[in-house]
C-alpha positions in Angstrom: 0.5 0.3 0.3 2.5 2.5 0.8 4.7 1.2 -2.2 1.2 2.4 -4.5 1.2 5.8 -2.4 4.6 6.4 -3.5 4.0 5.7 -6.8 0.8 8.0 -7.2 2.8 11.0 -5.8 5.7 10.4 -8.0 3.3 10.8 -11.1 1.9 13.4 -9.1 5.1 15.2 -9.0 3.9 16.0 -5.4 6.4 15.0 -2.7 6.9 11.6 -1.1 5.0 10.6 2.5 8.7 9.9 4.1 9.9 13.6 2.0 7.4 14.6 3.9 7.8 13.4 7.1 12.2 14.1 6.7 11.9 17.5 5.6 9.1 18.8 8.4 6.8 22.2 7.9 8.1 25.2 9.3 6.4 27.4 10.9 4.7 30.3 9.3 6.6 33.6 9.2 5.4 37.2 10.6 6.8 40.4 9.9 8.4 42.3 11.4 7.4 46.3 11.4 10.8 47.6 10.0 10.0 45.3 7.1 6.2 48.1 6.6 6.9 50.7 3.4 6.5 54.3 4.8 5.7 55.4 0.9 2.4 52.9 1.4 0.8 53.9 4.3 2.0 57.5 3.7 0.2 58.2 0.1 -2.8 55.5 2.0 -3.0 58.1 4.3 -2.8 61.1 1.7 -5.8 59.4 -0.2 -8.2 59.4 3.1 -7.4 63.1 3.7 -8.4 64.1 -0.5 -11.2 61.9 0.2 -12.2 64.6 3.5 -11.2 67.5 1.4 -14.0 65.8 -1.5 -16.4 65.6 1.0 -15.8 69.2 2.1 -16.7 70.6 -1.3 -19.4 68.4 -1.7 -21.0 70.5 0.8 -20.5 73.3 -0.5 -21.2 72.5 -4.3 -24.5 72.0 -2.2 -25.1 75.1 -0.3 -24.3 77.0 -2.9 -26.8 74.9 -5.2 -29.4 76.0 -2.7 -29.4 78.8 -2.2 -26.9 80.5 -5.4 -30.8 81.7 -6.3 -31.5 84.0 -3.7 -29.9 87.1 -4.3 -32.3 89.0 -1.5 -32.9 92.1 -3.5 -28.9 92.2 -4.3 -26.9 90.7 -7.2 -26.9 88.4 -9.9 -23.8 86.6 -10.3 -24.4 88.3 -14.3 -24.0 91.3 -13.0 -20.9 90.9 -10.5 -19.4 88.0 -12.7 -16.0 89.7 -15.2 -15.5 85.8 -17.2 -11.8 87.9 -19.1 -10.4 87.9 -16.0 -12.0 84.6 -14.4 -11.2 82.8 -17.4 -7.2 84.3 -16.9 -7.4 83.3 -13.4 -8.6 79.5 -14.4 -6.2 79.8 -17.3 -3.0 79.9 -15.1 -4.2 77.1 -12.3 -4.4 75.0 -15.2 -0.9 75.8 -16.4 0.6 75.7 -13.0 -1.0 71.8 -13.4 1.6 71.1 -16.8 4.1 72.5 -14.8 4.3 70.7 -12.0 3.7 67.3 -14.5 6.9 68.7 -15.6 8.8 68.6 -12.2 7.8 65.5 -11.3 9.2 64.0 -14.8 12.6 65.8 -13.9 12.3 64.4 -10.6 12.2 61.1 -12.0 15.3 61.1 -13.4 17.0 62.1 -10.4 17.1 65.4 -12.2 16.8 68.0 -8.6 17.3 71.3 -10.9 15.5 71.3 -13.6 12.6 70.0 -11.0 13.4 73.2 -8.7 13.1 74.8 -11.4 9.6 73.9 -12.7 7.8 74.0 -9.2 9.1 77.6 -8.5 7.3 78.3 -12.0 4.1 75.8 -10.7 4.5 78.0 -7.5 4.7 81.7 -9.1 1.3 80.6 -11.4 -0.9 79.4 -8.0 0.4 82.5 -6.5 -1.2 84.6 -10.0 -3.9 82.6 -9.4 -4.4 84.4 -5.2 -3.8 87.6 -6.6 -6.7 87.9 -8.9 -8.6 86.0 -6.9 -8.2 88.3 -4.5 -8.4 91.6 -7.0 -12.2 90.0 -7.6 -13.3 89.6 -3.7 -11.1 93.2 -2.3 -13.9 94.9 -6.1 -16.5 92.8 -4.9 -16.1 93.9 -1.1 -15.8 97.7 -2.8 -19.0 97.4 -4.7 -20.7 96.7 -2.0 -21.0 92.7 -2.7 -20.1 91.1 0.4 -20.4 87.6 2.0 -23.1 89.3 3.8 -25.3 90.6 1.6 -27.4 87.5 -0.1 -27.1 84.0 0.8 -26.1 83.7 -2.9 -22.9 85.9 -1.8 -22.5 84.3 1.9 -22.4 80.4 -0.6 -19.8 82.1 -3.1 -17.4 83.1 -0.1 -18.0 80.1 1.5 -16.5 77.6 -1.8 -14.5 80.1 -3.9 -12.4 81.5 -0.9 -12.1 77.2 1.0 -10.5 76.7 -2.9 -8.2 79.7 -2.2 -6.8 78.6 1.5 -6.1 75.2 -0.3 -4.2 76.9 -3.2 -2.5 79.4 -0.6 -1.5 76.3 1.9 -0.3 74.1 -0.9 1.8 76.8 -2.2 3.0 77.0 1.0 3.7 73.4 1.3 6.0 73.5 -2.8 8.0 76.6 -1.1 9.3 74.0 1.9 9.6 71.4 0.0 11.2 73.6 -2.4 13.9 74.4 0.7 13.9 70.4 1.9 15.1 69.4 -1.4 17.4 72.1 -2.3 19.5 71.4 1.7 18.8 67.4 0.8 18.5 66.7 -2.5 15.6 64.5 -4.5 15.4 62.0 -1.2 13.4 58.9 -0.9 11.1 61.4 1.1 11.8 64.0 -0.8 10.4 61.9 -3.3 7.2 61.0 -1.1 6.4 64.1 -0.6 6.4 65.5 -3.7 4.2 62.9 -4.6 1.9 63.4 -2.2 1.7 68.0 -3.0 1.2 66.7 -6.3 -2.2 65.0 -6.1 -3.4 67.4 -3.8 -2.3 70.0 -6.4 -4.4 68.3 -9.2 -7.3 68.1 -7.0 -7.0 71.9 -6.1 -7.4 71.8 -10.6 -10.8 69.5 -10.5 -12.5 71.5 -7.8 -11.8 74.8 -9.8 -12.5 73.7 -13.0 -16.3 72.7 -10.9 -16.8 76.0 -9.6 -15.1 78.1 -12.9 -18.4 75.7 -14.8 -21.2 76.3 -11.6 -19.9 79.5 -10.7 -19.3 81.3 -12.5 -20.2 80.3 -16.3 -23.9 79.0 -15.1 -23.7 82.9 -12.9 -23.0 85.0 -15.9 -25.7 82.4 -18.3 -28.4 82.2 -16.2 
């Protein structure tokens, strides 16, 4: 019987019973925390943060959808929005996303100087976006169209202002990363941080496309 079983194992390619007894099964290996890849946890945590940011902007868009027609005898969007200025502002932010992509390409090739160059261009374009947005806000306040004027303006300032704050924090983060790269080079930690900032920056571009379409474009055409 044992001889037949051994031949059967040989035909199937499985180890014979005698081999199994000669080589006992080793105990399962438990990996220590030192073998954990930190970049996986960092990227996962940052994705979770972006999802929470999505919820924030979704709530702000919902508030604007409900209150965006409550003018309270105040100005409507067609009376206060200048699409030409908003188009320039939108172009600056979209171009900054392209220049950040150039920075990431040079980062992958290990070219720290060119990475810093394109990051600097990205920061300047982002600063231009903030400049035009602040100028628009100053013009609205000068015209008496502040957030306290109507529910429409309250929801407008809440949505657009929150996005502007995100861009401002992104610029601060970008400058901080430029200092770190200048000091330590394109080490693994800085590359991981650049990846996170890339996701954040492109996310803000997507949100702004929604703001431009829902708030400005529909506000002027309605």
